[in-house]
N, C-alpha and C positions, 0 to 999 in steps of 0.2 A: 530218537529216531532214528530209526532204518529205511536200507534202502529196498526197494522192491523190482521187479522186473516181472512181464508179461506178455504176452501175443495171441491176438488174435485167431481164433479157428475158423468160426464162420459166423456170417450176420444176418439175422433175418427180421424183418420190422410184420406187424400184424395191424392193420388198422380195420376197424368195426365204426360205421357208422350209419346215419340215414340219409339217404340221397334227398330229401325235401320231397319227393311223393309215395314218402310212407312203405317204401322197402328198405329194407335194413342188408348193407353191403359189407361184404367181410372181401380186403384185400391182403394178400400174401404176398411179400417180394425181399429176395436174395441180394447179395449184391456186397459191398468192400463199402458204399457209403461213403467215403472219401475221408475212411477213418483211419487211422497209422495204425498198422500191423504188429509192429511192437511199441510198447510202455514202458515207460522207468521211470522213479521219483522214489519220495521219501514218505514214513507213516511214522506216526506213534500212538502210545495212547498212555493214557493218565488215570487210575483208579484208584477206591478203594472198595476192600472186598470183591463180590460178583460182579459189581457195575464199574465198567471204566468209558472217557470220553476218547473220542480216538480224530485223527485228523490226518488224512490223506493226502497228497501234493504232487498231482503227474508233473516231471518236468519237463519232459517233451508236450509239442503240439498235439491236439485230439484229431485235427483234421491235416490232411495231405496239403491240399494246395487251397489253402485259405488269405485274404488277405489279414486278417488278423489272426493271430495267434493264441488263439484260447486255449487254456490250459486246464484241465478237471481239476476243482477241491472237493473232497467228503470231508464230511464233520458228522456224527453220528452217536450213538449208546452205544454200547457194547455188553452184552450180559453173559458172564460165564456162569453155564452150571456145571458144575464135578460131582 
């Protein structure tokens, strides 16, 4: 296991949908979306040859002002191509 840190540079949200009248609508929005600017946590991986399983867990909450302190967990497969 190792620790990591990171910070948010900028956030954008893109939405594409049908408005119900047959018109395609595209919306773009910039903002902080109430997420923390700084993240930190622990991560690790376990693997064999070029394939690994990784786990990443944020130790700080995802959102700044939220009644529920939600923390992000990522789990996935990692391929190393050398």
